[in-house]
N, C-alpha and C positions, 0 to 999 in steps of 0.2 A: 560391554554390551554390543551387539550387532548393530548394523546400520538400520535394519528394520524395527528393532526395539528402541533404538535411539530415535528414529522418526516418529514413532507411535507416542513415545513419551514427550517429545518436544512438540508434537502436534502439527507436523509438516511431513511432506513427502520425502522418500528416499532419493528421488532425482533432485530435490532441492538441496539436500545434503551434498549430493555429488556437485552441484553447481557452486555451492559455497566453497567446496574444496578447490575446485578449478580457479575461482577468482580470488581465492586467499583469505576469505572471511573465515574459514575453518581449516585447521591444519590437517594434512594427511594422518590418519591414525596409524598406530603401529599394527603390525600383523602378528597373529599367533603361529605357531609352528606349521600349521596347515595352510597358512597364507590368508586366513580370514581376517578382515579388518576388526579391530577391537577398539571400541570407543570408551572414553573414560567419563565420569561424571561431570568434569569440567567442560566436555564437549557439550553435554546436555544443558548446562548453565549457559554457555556461550549461545547456543542455539535459541534458548527461550529469549536471552537478551535480544538477539536479532529480530525474532518473531515479534516480541512486544515492542521494540522500537518501530518496526515496520507498521504495526497496527496504529501507532501514534502518528503515522504519515511520514516518518524519516525514510529518505531514500536509502539504498545500499551504500552509496558513498558517505552520507551522514552516518550510517551505522559503522562503517569502517573507522570514521573519525573518533565517534563515541567509544568504540572498542579500544582504540589506541589511547584515549584519555582514561578509560576505565582501569586499564592494566598498567599505567604509569604508576611509579611509586608514590608521587605526590601529583595530584591532579586538582587544580583549582576548580571549584564548583562554578565559578563565573564563566569558565570556557564552556561548560555544558549548559548553563543557564542562557547564554548568547545563542547557542544552537537551538535550544528549545524555544526561545523567544521567536527566532525566525521562523520556526516551524509552525508556531501559534498564528503567526501573522498569514502565513500561507493558508492554514486551515480555515481561518476566518474568511478569507478571500474566497475559498472554495465554497464556504456555506453560503455566502453572498450570492455566488454564481449559481449554486444549486437553488437557492430560493427564486431567483429570476426564473430558472428553468421551470420550477414548479408552477409559479404564477402563469408563465406562458402556456404550459400544458393545461392548467385549469381552464384558461380563457379558451383554448381550442376546443377541449372537451365540451364546455358550456355551449360554444358556437355550433358544435355538430348536434347537440341535443335540441338547440332551439330551432333548427331547420334540417330534420333528418332527410328531407327529399331534395335538398340542394343538388343542383347537376354536379357540381364539383365539390368535393369534401374539402372544408376549410383546412384540415391537416396538410393536404397535398398543396393547396394554395400557398400556405406558409412555407412549406418545405421548397417550393420551386421559386419563390420570391428572390429576386436579385438585390433588392434594397436592403437586406438584412433585417427587416422588421419581422417581428414574431406575433404581433397582434393580428387576430382574425378580422378579415374585412366584414363589415355588418351591413 
């Protein structure tokens, strides 16, 4: 299949495929007689693997490690489990951070609604604070 068809089936852009080739996550494909790149079903499988791993929060370096484990003749699931467990810890931290951001934004929005005619918008006040506080002043 061509790069465009491969990209469409994998759900990624053609530039992403080029990038993965440059950094070694995907091997350069063989070329037909006219010089066009020809991708194999295994390339699609690999790209889907990469995309799904990234959707789960794995970095490209993590993906590289997972791919090396995936294609070893004997790969212990415990190695993959440790990587997934580390990623889960990171995801939970990001969720906590996002929940804090959500709460801060809710408070700012409520503060704006409570006093829509305040001379200085509470959002601007919080963004300009040097003490790091995100709670609006009331």
